[in-house]
PARO-97576 format. One record per residue (C-alpha): x, y, z. Coordinates in steps of 0.001 Angstrom, whole numbers, padded with zeros to 6 digits, always signed. Layout:
<rs>
XYZ/...
</rs>
This chain:
<rs>
+000063+000318-000150/+003102+002270+000997/+004706+001588-002336/+001602+002337-004352/+001213+005774-002574/+004563+006698-002864/+004843+005453-006715/+001312+007395-007393/+003310+010819-005465/+006348+010072-007865/+003904+010185-011057/+002242+013192-009701/+005190+014984-008987/+006431+014361-012634/+003462+015309-014106/+003565+018640-012268/+007117+019180-013745/+006239+018188-016990/+003451+020768-017091/+005881+023174-015526/+008556+022833-018338/+005707+022877-021030/+004685+026194-019613/+008047+027686-019474/+010703+026977-022051/+014567+027268-021269/+017179+029659-021994/+019069+029142-025185/+023047+029850-026003/+023395+033045-027919/+024014+030906-030960/+020915+028870-030321/+018802+032166-029959/+020510+033708-033137/+019324+030629-034844/+015695+031649-034077/+016100+035385-035291/+014036+036197-038648/+015737+039641-039642/+014777+041939-042458/+016300+040913-046100/+019781+042898-046497/+021041+042662-042945/+023033+040484-040864/+023297+039954-037088/+026097+038966-034663/+027014+039029-030960/+028924+041949-029779/+028876+040875-026265/+027469+038101-024203/+027176+036778-020774/+029457+036592-018706/+030874+039714-019598/+027483+041366-019350/+024159+040387-017552/+020747+042080-017313/+021639+045216-019889/+019022+047585-020080/+021283+050453-021597/+024564+051090-023690/+026410+053962-025426/+029862+054561-026782/+031485+057749-025244/+033294+060126-027483/+036743+057907-027585/+034544+055212-028647/+034803+053046-025112/+031568+051117-024461/+029492+051182-021285/+026878+049360-020606/+024265+049496-017289/+022866+046283-015957/+019787+045940-013674/+020129+043094-011934/+017307+044516-009027/+014519+043820-011783/+011701+043645-011344/+012263+044418-007712/+012826+047926-005783/+016487+048180-004621/+016624+047977-001004/+017959+051390+000654/+021567+051156+000098/+022078+047651-001477/+021146+048436-005171/+022512+046104-007612/+022759+048296-010280/+026000+048016-012296/+027746+050433-015026/+030285+048325-016860/+032892+049170-019350/+033720+046889-022097/+036717+046196-023927/+037610+044658-027456/+041170+043936-026699/+042097+042124-029806/+040348+044662-032169/+037933+041764-033706/+034856+044028-033188/+033774+041637-030371/+034035+042515-026447/+036325+040114-024545/+036862+041985-021713/+034902+043961-018844/+035416+045974-015796/+032947+047041-013304/+032963+051224-013725/+030519+051365-010736/+028163+049271-008571/+025538+049278-006068/+023129+051751-007581/+019499+051729-007166/+017832+050773-010442/+020070+052455-012868/+018501+052742-016287/+020346+055179-018493/+023360+057088-018983/+025169+060021-021014/+028472+061180-021553/+029775+064332-019882/+032908+065847-019394/+034808+062858-019341/+032383+061035-017221/+029197+059751-017088/+025738+061186-016473/+023469+058553-015142/+019912+058410-014077/+019642+056092-010999/+016262+057161-009378/+015844+058874-007114/+018663+060482-008311/+020751+061477-011666/+024060+060854-010724/+027501+062075-012292/+030459+059389-012209/+033811+060090-013375/+037000+057911-013385/+039964+059989-012862/+042733+057388-012249/+042449+056186-015939/+041459+052506-014488/+037732+052639-015822/+036377+052608-012058/+034544+055375-011146/+036295+057446-008170/+033937+060347-008303/+030174+060344-007371/+028369+063200-007228/+024229+063743-006930/+023316+066308-009657/+019528+066064-009024/+017388+064282-006660/+013552+063415-005820/+012359+061162-008782/+009985+058697-008046/+011668+055328-007202/+008813+052734-006511/+008873+050953-009874/+011714+050107-012208/+009754+050054-015334/+008155+053712-014732/+011400+055834-013335/+013685+058522-014656/+015736+057205-017717/+016383+057560-021342/+019086+060310-021058/+019384+061923-024494/+021490+064664-025596/+019403+067207-028078/+020545+069236-030818/+019442+072181-028604/+022109+071435-026133/+019469+070144-023640/+019425+066756-022229/+016028+065236-022260/+014720+062319-019728/+011572+060392-019808/+009861+060364-016158/+006578+058479-017134/+004746+061270-015897/+005263+060313-012038/+005538+061809-009208/+008291+063494-007466/+009931+066677-005771/+013145+066969-007521/+016021+069208-006402/+019222+070320-008248/+021879+070100-005615/+023831+072633-007128/+021332+074995-006550/+020217+074173-002990/+018081+077536-002759/+015568+076710-005672/+012339+075405-004830/+011971+071626-005569/+010156+071146-008837/+006876+068839-008808/+007540+066422-011557/+003970+064896-011774/+002255+064880-015362/+005464+065602-017319/+009175+064428-018558/+012340+066135-017411/+015403+068281-019267/+017885+070550-018018/+021275+071780-018909/+024359+071484-016669/+026337+074353-018870/+023743+076646-017697/+022586+075443-014520/+018606+075188-015797/+015988+072379-015178/+012340+072361-015754/+009739+069742-016674/+008754+068702-020344/+005778+067537-022215/+005141+064083-022209/+004852+061164-020342/+007616+058468-021815/+008479+055221-020310/+011390+053635-021511/+012851+054931-024653/+013347+058377-026427/+014027+058984-029931/+015342+062914-030901/+015638+063399-034727/+017859+065621-036317/+015650+068742-035671/+015082+067854-032212/+011617+066218-032606/+011022+063998-029753/+009443+060789-029968/+008855+058562-026621/+008022+054970-026088/+005272+053851-023239/+003980+050016-023334/+001632+049547-025604/+001730+052960-027614/+004992+052110-028915/+005552+055917-030536/+004390+059124-029419/+004916+062688-029316/+004052+065911-027371/+004232+068646-030137/+004103+071686-027479/+007018+072150-025215/+005822+072518-021640/+007323+075966-021003/+005007+077342-023616/+001882+075489-021968/+002571+076513-018432/+002993+080179-019029/-000246+080780-016676/-001847+078415-014587/-005510+078449-016237/-005009+076759-019776/-007485+074094-019569/-006205+070592-018622/-005713+067848-021698/-003168+065293-022435/-000224+066667-024869/+000738+063485-025985/-000021+061967-029409/-000116+058380-030789/+001464+058904-034157/+001353+055256-035632/-000925+054743-038388/-000863+051198-037758/-002394+050896-034450/-001360+048477-031884/-000707+045324-034254/+002545+043445-034323/+003532+040505-036121/+004712+038416-033093/+006307+034874-033411/+005996+033838-030098/+002741+032263-028597/+001871+034434-025273/+003375+032926-022267/+001148+030794-019891/+000592+033584-017108/-000251+036168-019871/-002414+033970-021897/-004446+033292-018532/-004435+036631-017090/-006095+037989-020413/-008676+035331-020076/-009362+036286-016633/-009823+039902-017665/-011695+039316-020715/-014244+037479-018639/-014371+040367-016632/-015107+042688-019129/-018044+040553-020713/-019559+040104-017325/-019446+043596-016814/-020965+044410-020784/-017732+046480-021433/-017039+046891-025087/-013287+045957-024429/-010731+043587-025890/-007947+041934-024032/-004985+040901-026126/-002653+038359-025020/-000231+038687-028014/-000135+040517-031158/-000265+043451-030248/+001879+046098-028493/+002317+045655-025100/+005671+045825-023599/+007111+048494-026243/+010695+049713-024987/+013587+051565-026174/+012730+053701-029178/+015825+054804-030646/+016298+057217-033395/+018802+055637-036330/+021256+058236-037415/+023907+056123-038756/+025410+055733-042242/+026281+052143-042717/+022533+051200-043425/+021157+051698-046747/+019715+055621-047103/+016182+055045-046706/+016670+053885-043103/+018315+056710-041823/+015806+058465-039462/+013965+055175-038876/+013030+054657-035151/+013562+051343-033988/+011367+050052-030877/+011376+046839-029045/+008276+044666-027639/+009875+042797-024890/+006631+040689-024414/+006350+040190-028256/+010317+039048-028803/+010599+041747-031841/+012077+044929-032868/+009599+046851-035136/+010963+049330-037324/+008941+052784-038055/+009384+055697-040839/+008265+058834-039188/+007279+062253-041328/+005709+065356-040675/+002704+065773-041935/+001254+068746-044024/-001913+069733-042474/-001406+068991-038463/+001232+069037-035898/+002173+065666-034860/+004276+063658-037248/+002910+060306-038661/+004716+056917-038164/+004326+054413-040933/+005923+050987-041347/+008916+050971-043698/+008831+049121-047075/+009074+045483-046418/+007566+045922-043184/+003614+045572-044190/+003507+041962-043148/+006500+041209-040924/+008669+043126-038532/+012244+044067-038753/+013320+041359-036582/+011511+038717-034825/+012466+035509-032600/+010886+032258-031733/+012790+032371-028722/+010428+033918-025569/+013781+034713-023459/+014819+037443-026345/+013869+040619-024619/+015260+043783-026656/+014805+046436-024135/+017328+049283-025929/+019084+049898-029175/+022006+052541-030017/+022925+053851-033495/+026273+053766-032893/+029640+055401-034459/+030280+052763-036661/+026976+053747-038090/+025402+050177-037144/+022412+049255-034766/+022878+047769-031568/+020093+045869-029734/+020239+045488-025802/+018916+042034-025285/+018041+041607-021543/+017609+037949-022060/+015119+036685-019110/+012755+034219-018869/+010041+036364-017331/+009797+040211-018092/+006682+041783-016340/+006283+043607-013046/+005101+041095-010417/+002478+043142-008942/+000556+042912-012601/+000308+039419-012096/-002298+037208-010078/-000883+035483-007275/-002107+032080-008288/-000116+032476-011548/+002865+033362-010033/+003540+030270-008285/+006043+028599-010754/+007456+031770-012219/+011021+032704-011220/+011185+036372-012103/+015239+036332-011468/+015583+033494-013779/+017916+034627-016338/+019677+037435-014426/+022963+036147-014908/+022736+036469-018771/+022178+039175-021220/+023529+039509-024974/+024231+042668-027070/+023675+042414-030720/+025105+044237-033503/+022925+044322-036506/+024777+045517-040038/+024112+045642-043817/+024752+042531-044899/+028168+041783-046786/+029433+045212-045516/+032674+045534-043307/+032197+047065-039664/+034690+049686-039032/+036368+048795-035596/+038258+052031-035311/+037644+054122-032009/+036926+057921-032846/+039046+059199-030319/+037177+062630-030255/+038686+063761-027141/+042152+064088-028373/+041031+066468-031318/+041363+069874-031613/+038513+072454-031411/+038849+073408-034833/+038954+069586-035932/+035619+069017-034097/+033903+071858-035746/+034961+069969-039011/+033086+066705-037508/+030088+068688-037136/+029543+067823-041085/+029627+063915-040545/+027037+062373-041965/+026352+060115-038967/+024356+061880-036297/+026242+060392-033347/+029362+061974-034421/+027741+065368-035103/+026228+065192-031434/+029330+064305-029663/+031419+067383-031312/+028744+069632-030521/+028621+068346-027187/+032421+068504-026565/+032685+072097-028269/+030497+073393-025767/+032078+071621-022753/+035460+073304-023630/+033730+076782-024356/+036461+077636-026719/+035617+080709-028324/+038667+080876-030733/+036127+078150-033119/+033797+080823-033132/+034238+082299-036838/+034791+078640-037915/+031228+077976-036521/+029817+081125-038177/+031157+079997-041615/+029827+076632-041124/+026652+078399-040681/+026786+080584-043492/+028024+078232-046081/+027061+074376-045706/+024441+073063-048079/+023417+070564-045696/+020606+071995-043340/+021433+070034-040262/+024861+071098-040467/+023754+074687-040248/+021545+073741-037341/+024384+072092-035546/+026517+075259-035649/+023764+077369-034648/+023342+075716-031831/+027123+075257-030853/+027155+079087-031489/+024474+079146-028610/+026124+076979-026382/+029258+078949-026808/+027372+082595-025814/+028120+083530-029107/+024643+084231-030755/+023972+087804-032038/+020666+089184-033850/+022449+088845-037151/+022951+085246-037144/+019383+084660-035616/+017659+086943-038013/+019416+085160-040836/+018360+081580-039740/+015014+083084-039381/+015014+083105-043246/+016635+079792-043810/+015191+077699-046631/+014820+074410-044163/+011899+074724-041846/+013735+073050-039057/+016047+075676-038808/+013425+078325-039157/+011737+076651-036259/+014577+076594-034152/+015554+080158-034982/+012265+081331-033513/+012902+079881-030474/+015945+081967-030193/+014711+085217-031330/+012623+085149-027977/+015440+087073-026698/+015552+089631-029269/+012683+092125-029349/+013927+093151-032915/+012813+090016-034261/+008993+090539-033645/+008703+091681-037173/+009871+088783-038835/+007757+086668-036462/+004652+088166-037091/+005006+087257-040639/+006098+083789-040379/+002724+082955-038416/+001755+083006-042613/+004753+080358-043024/+003777+077275-045556/+005142+074723-043013/+002470+074225-040370/+005540+073422-037639/+007141+076569-038415/+003477+078676-038360/+002782+076909-034803/+006429+077784-033450/+005841+081602-034620/+002446+081918-032578/+003904+080207-029538/+007104+082363-029663/+005007+085739-030509/+003364+084643-026924/+006346+085941-025265/+005788+089175-026350/+003846+092319-025187/+003351+093988-028475/+000334+095208-029351/+000843+093719-032765/+000626+090522-031070/-002971+090419-030518/-003746+091115-034352/-001901+088147-035361/-003121+086097-033152/-006586+087063-034508/-005470+086118-038003/-004056+082606-036830/-007945+081713-035099/-009289+082992-038232/-007193+081165-040631/-006222+078159-038463/-008798+078148-035539/-009854+074873-036319/-006681+073284-035504/-006293+072451-031564/-002857+072934-031413/-003154+076258-032753/-006043+076888-030389/-003428+076161-027394/-000765+078060-028902/-002998+081483-028799/-004543+080274-025128/-001101+079629-023360/-000184+083214-023889/-001255+086232-021312/-002006+088200-024865/-004068+085071-026483/-006462+084844-023538/-007194+088164-022784/-010805+090138-023079/-008971+092405-025611/-008433+089512-028045/-011947+088215-027815/-012979+091842-028607/-011021+091779-031636/-012573+087930-032577/-015660+089211-032237/-015283+092512-034275/-013965+090143-037235/-017292+088225-036888/-015059+084879-036084/-018042+083851-033658/-021342+084506-035993/-022721+082706-038443/-023445+078773-038024/-021585+077270-035106/-018215+075084-035505/-017183+072443-033040/-013918+073535-032875/-014487+077497-032654/-016998+076294-029950/-014689+074370-028007/-012154+077604-028345/-014278+080497-027385/-015317+078348-024400/-011732+077820-023515/-010873+081105-023649/-013548+082382-021563/-012723+079782-019139/-008875+081257-018884/-010447+084594-018418/-012470+083846-015678/-010138+081214-013929/-007746+084148-013331/-010546+085704-011498/-009826+089200-012103/-013377+090426-012079/-012684+093498-014597/-011681+091039-017084/-014815+088890-016479/-017183+091983-016987/-015595+092917-019951/-016049+089500-021604/-019461+089301-020517/-020254+092789-022301/-018784+091565-025256/-020711+088338-025153/-023836+089588-023870/-024251+092967-026124/-023119+092123-029512/-025961+089671-030909/-025323+090836-033998/-021656+089432-034221/-021669+086706-031422/-024321+083642-032848/-026218+082273-029941/-024114+078895-029664/-020821+080861-029433/-022704+083093-026908/-023879+079844-024489/-020111+078353-024868/-018542+081544-023893/-020811+081884-020795/-020328+078273-020031/-016461+078623-020059/-016915+081801-017887/-018915+079777-015164/-016490+077098-015216/-013758+079397-014921/-015082+081216-012172/-015661+078065-010315/-012189+076832-010405/-010694+080402-009681/-009041+080873-006143/-009046+084523-006519/-011045+086638-003705/-012235+089101-006204/-014986+086926-007924/-016716+087136-004280/-016574+091061-004273/-020403+092366-003776/-020471+094821-006210/-019073+092291-008840/-022062+090053-007911/-024592+092735-007954/-023076+093580-011687/-023839+089787-012492/-027462+090128-011479/-027947+093209-013172/-026703+091184-016459/-029056+088502-015594/-031776+090689-014888/-031510+092446-018708/-030452+089310-020612/-032298+087566-023114/-034300+084692-022084/-031716+081982-023362/-028646+082911-021861/-030474+083666-018127/-029625+080197-017061/-025886+080511-018094/-025683+083883-016320/-027120+082197-013040/-024410+079443-013236/-021643+082401-013249/-023599+083992-010106/-023545+080863-008492/-019620+080444-009263/-018878+083964-007876/-020641+082914-004599/-023931+084252-005161/-026580+082297-003286/-029479+084234-004237/
</rs>
């Protein structure tokens, strides 16, 4: 009897083991895993570095010398214990010059959830929540002996949603994704400055100027910046998004009606061509969620596979080793789908957000897809050799445990694979890889100016950064010549911003840039022109620029001025482009563009007469909301007079929309002026003499002001 029971136990154990094995496959060697890769035609892929020289990699870079560094996140997916972080930055070396890493040294360790890094002044800026650090080796042994906290206070509770994706922009700012997370961030070099509340935004800073501020967007893991400084970010299911209007414009005052600035620019929805089946836990969880949706009678579909759910590492390819049509592509991984996706991005002619399309050949397949479920392409790097490097975290499970039901976690080891990791190099098939190291740190400043003309974006950005770090004024004449003569507009833009970083701009240069043939240069020139009052004449003309991108920037930049001419230009913008919500935001974000004086001009132009258009109704409502939210009684009264006493110029629907905006704005206003008895009496007088169709709206305005009668 005992023997039979014992035998049954063995059989049961073996069955359980068998089920477990079927649920989750074992790891493959790098060579075996590569056999599962289905790569786009015309390309080859090879290992650049594999375990044990690297493990759990999440980010990499080549510095200006060509030295390679990688961030390892061994803590994932758990939060690091205070003072016990397992994050590592490792320096990698190709000792025999064959193009593959054969040695590594720990540059820095015990970091809390390090996710990203950027070269700066011979060291590295590192995102390691709750901090952004500066690490540097001063002895030449590739081990950091300087560790300085630059910023602190970032959200640090979830390694998938922390400060990351440090990126040096052509405008000399360093950008980072913050996923919209809360945090009270301080710059330790400016202890007297108040902390910055990071909720709802991303982040940018300049160490050369001691500046830091919020930026529009809620990027997660992946930040791609094109040659013109347009920023595209990754966030889980939405693999490529854009925030067309910077935070600094949208928050010139505190009263603009709230609304997301992020736009999903993909024209192919969430679909991806996955080659791996959904893992057991995801399939089961999706089934449970779908059952709950169905029982609640919700029109909602939960997908277990074939749709972006773990998008990661969106990276702009600016290299020169791929075929020319690949320049400017954005490569994004989906770690749940075990694939690499390619987008071709382009500006629209009729709207602000760009559009991201599948490239030729990608209509029914991904750039790279694997049947190995351990393949986790978390990040990419467009390198000095012109090729694309894929950072493969390689592990059995990649998901936050808190997102998985307890009963599904019983046979899941979230650390399985934490001693593994691979970085692959993708190159054009048959093309020899250039293994020479750039050595830019050893070049003269004059030689770095020449590097600004390189076709590979990596070289241009490194040269620009080094010139700004050196602040060598002797190259100013060379930069001005480059700006004045180079045929490539991208190089002219680099020259323009290198001059800006050297404090060598003047209105003559900026004025010339405003007339550039390239819209991208004109757009940046307008941002720089905001410091020069004499530029307003050119800006007024540029609201009619044929490029919608330039016209919007002209509208935003004009909002930095208080000249009476500005309101006339804003009226023209609303008359010509007022149906576009981005132009509406651009106008309303400024003080002049949200004033009763502009409302008067618009009414006089009969913009709010005739049949009602939904977009214009929205504008007049938002405009009146801002006016009332400020809580200045004289401005509210002025707006009321223009709405209530110009029936021939204000259609009924527009009047009601404006009055509704005033009521909503007063309700939100914290100003004590709205409670002034004289103001409340004035509102009563309006109500008593008002037409019947507006009395109800005026009653709401009175109630919002505190009238209890």
